[in-house]
Every structure is written in structure tokens, then in C-alpha cells.
N, C-alpha and C positions, 0 to 999 in steps of 0.2 A: 504493499499499499504506500502510495506516494505521500509525503508529509503534507498536512494541510492545516489551516487554522493556527492555533497557538504553537503546535509542534513545528510548523514551518518557520514561524517567528523565532523560536528558541534555537532552531538549527542555524538560522541566519545570524542570530545574536552570538552564538558560540563561535562561529567562523570569524566574525569581525573582532571578537575579543582575542582570539588566537593571533590574528594578524597584528593587533595593537600592542599586545604584550610580548610578542615574539616567542611564544611557547606553543609547542605542539599539542593540541587537544584533540582527542578522539571521540567520535559520536557513534554509539552503537545503534545499528538499524535492525529492528526486529522483523521477522517475516510475517508474523501475525500482528494484529492491532494490540492485542494484549501484551505481547512482547515489546511491541514498539513503545507503549506507554512506560514500560520499566526501563527500557534500554536506550531509547533514542537520545536522551539527554545525559547519559551517564558519562561523565568525564573520566578520561583515563589519565591519571596524574603522572607527570614526568618528574615530579619531585616530591617532597613530603610537606605536610601542613604546617610544620614548625616554622617555616619561613613565611607563612601567610598570616594576615591579620583579619581579613574579611572572607567569609564564605557566603556566596549568593547562589541560590538556585532559582531559575526563571520558570520552572515547571515541575520538576520531580521533588520527592522527598529529600530532606537533608541527609546527606551521605553519613553512614554510621561512624566513619573515621572523623568527620567534622563534629559530630555530636559528642565524641569522646575528647575533643580538643577544647578545653575550657577557656583558652586565651582567645579564641576566635569570636569575632562579632558575627553572629549568624542572621542572614537575611533571606526571606523566601517571598517570592511574588505569587499572589493569589489572583486568579483571573475569573473564577466562578465558583460559587458554593451551592448552586442550584441542584447539582446532581446528589448532594448530601441531604439537602433540605426537602427535596422532592424526588426520591429515588423511583417513584412510581412512573415518572416521566421518561425513564430510561428502559432499554430492553433488558431482558433478564437471560443470562447473566450479564452484568455490565462491568467490564474491566475498569472503566473510567471511575466508577463508584469506589471500587477497592483501591485504586490509585489515589484518589482524593482522600480517603480515609488514612492511608499510609502517610500522605503528605502532612495532614493535620497532626497526626501522632508524632511526627518527627520534630514539630516545633517546640522548643523548650520555652519555659516561662520567661527566660531572659531574651528570647529571640525577637527580631524585628520583622514585622509583616508589612509588605508593600502591596496595596490593592490597586487595581487599575481603574476603579471608579468608587464613588462615595456609596453607591448601592451595594457593590461587593464588600466594601468595608463594613457596612451595617450588617450584611448577611454573615460575614465572618464572625463578628462579635456576638451575633445571635447564636451561631453554632458553637462558638468558643467563648462564652460570657465571662470566664475567669481570666482571660488573657488581658494584661494591662492595656487599657484603651490608648494610653499615650504612646505605646509602641506599635500601634497599627496606623499607618499612614496611607493616604491616597496619593499615588503617583500615576498620572495619566500617561497612556501610550501616545506615541507620535507616529505619523505617516512616514513611510520610507521615501527616499529621495526620488524614486521612480514614479511616485504618484503626484503628478502635477497636471494642471489643465492641458488638454490636448488642443492645439490650434490648427491641426491638419484637417481642413474641411472634407477632403476626400476620404480620410480614414474615418472620420466621425460618421459620414453618410454610409460607409461600408458596414460599420458596427451596428448602426441603427437597422440597416437593411437585414443583416443577418439575424437580428433579434426581433424582427417584426415591429419595429417601433417607427411610426410615421414621422416624416422629416419635420413636421410642424409641432410635433407633440412635446409637451413639457412632462417630465416624469420624476418620480421618487425612485431611488434605487436602494434595495436591501440586499446585503451580501452576507449569508450565513447558511448553515445547513438547514434544511427544511424539516423542522421537528417542533414538537409542542413546547419544549423549554425555552425556545427563542421568542415566544409570545407573538408569533406571526399572525395568529387569529385576531388578536387585538389591533395589530397594525392594519389588517384588512378591513376590520369593522370601522376603524377611524378613517381610512381611505374612502369607504362607502359613504360615510357621513359627509366628508368634504365634497364629494361628487354631488350628493343630494342637495346640500346646503348652498354651494357656490355655483352650481350649474356649469361646471368646467368641462366642456366637450373635448378638450385637447390634453387633459390630464390623465397619465397612466402610472401604474405602479409595477415596477420591475423587481421580481424576486429571483435573485441569483444565488445558487447553492445546490449541493447534492441532495437527493432525496434520501431520508434516513428513517429511523423508527417513528411509526405512526404519523407519517407525512400525509396520509389520506385525510386527516382531520383539517390539515391546513388547506388541502385542495377543496374540501367540502365548504370551508369558510369562504372560499373564493367564488363559489357558485352564486348565481343570481343575476340581478340587473347589471352589475358591474364586471361580470366575468370577462367580457371582451376588452376591458380596460386593464386587466391584470395579466402580466406576461411572465411566464416561468422561463428563465433564460438558461437553466442548467448550471452545472459547475464550471467556472471559468478560471483560466490561469491568470497569473499576475499581469502578464503581457496584455491579456484581453481586457482586464479591468483598467 
């Protein structure tokens, strides 16, 4: 399985970190998704932790060696707690749930937690109410250098044509896996309300992403009077985005 979502971000981050500090970092790639969750971001150290002052994991649980090193300032980035608060929204068995539990269990009381939104921070504190609130901070993600407005009119028309978007259309774009926990049903209901209230004939909603667990409920929410204004573009590469 090719890396996607936060796994893709972490792989890119590790590669840039390796270039920046001049160290060789290895990233394990699992053949199955369950293996990938455990191994994709496992750093193969070329030295020992006694020379380090900070240990940060952007996705996986804090490594046992780091947990046994009391001199290290430990940081972990949390992207989502929904899988733990609502495991019923995940397929069974769900390796991502086991991964998230292991991640939470690896955080020490003295550890620092970086959340990529205020909502995630609130959910983390809801799940781990005993963790010191002053050690849980919101640090927003940023777009990569490749994500900039495209000024090539020919390329814009080509992408619109490939995705069935009329040239005169104005659209909202959502990029995520098509599943219940992404709250796409609420986005579709809100879009329907805008269409009805504003009478906007040229407004469209583009839903880009792979179909996953229980995506049929997302499709069902799109049925009705505005179905012809909702376009499922499928999973797209970074270049396509």
C-alpha cells in the first residue's frame, strides 16, 4: 500500500530531517497496512540516545529506548483521537485503533503533546484527562511548497474537464478518505443548505479521496436534489492536487 495521509507527511518529514541533520535515517515499510502503521515511521538509529536532548515522534508511539532515557525531553504529535473516542466508526478489526492506544500509552506524565488543531487538543484532554494541560499545545500544520495557486489556464481547464467540473463553476473542495469519521455527511447537508438558501446555480462540491469503511452512508447523504452538484473525484496524487 502506498503511503497516504499523515503517513505520507511523516515519510516526507523524516526524509527532510535526515537531509537537514546529515544523519542516515531508515523508514520501515510494511507490506500490510497493520505492519505499515507499526513500521513505516520506525527510525533506525545510527547512534545512541545519550547524545540526544529531544525525542519527537510525528506519528508512532514513543520508542522504548526513548522512554528509558530520563534525560530526554519527549514530544509526540497527535493528529486525531476520533478512532479512540468512536471505535464504532472504524472497521473491525481496526489496526489504527491498536496503534493509537499504543501511542497514548507511550506518553509519560512529563511528556509534551503537540496537537494539530484545538479540536484535537480538546479531544486528547478528554481521552487523557490526567495529563497536564499546560503540556498539551496546539501547533498547526502548514502546506508544502508544492501547494501554490496554479496560473496555467490550460492545465486548469484540463483538470476541470477530467473531473467533470464546468468551466464557469465555483466549487468547494474536500480532500480526505470517504468515511464516517470525516463528518462528510454534515458537510453535504451544509452544502445542500447553501444551495437552497442562496440559489447558487454554479456552485459545486468536490469530494476527493479513496472510498473506505462505510462510505455508502456518505454516498447516501449526497443523494437528492443536489446530487448533480456533488462530484466524487476519487483518490488523487499530490501532483493532481
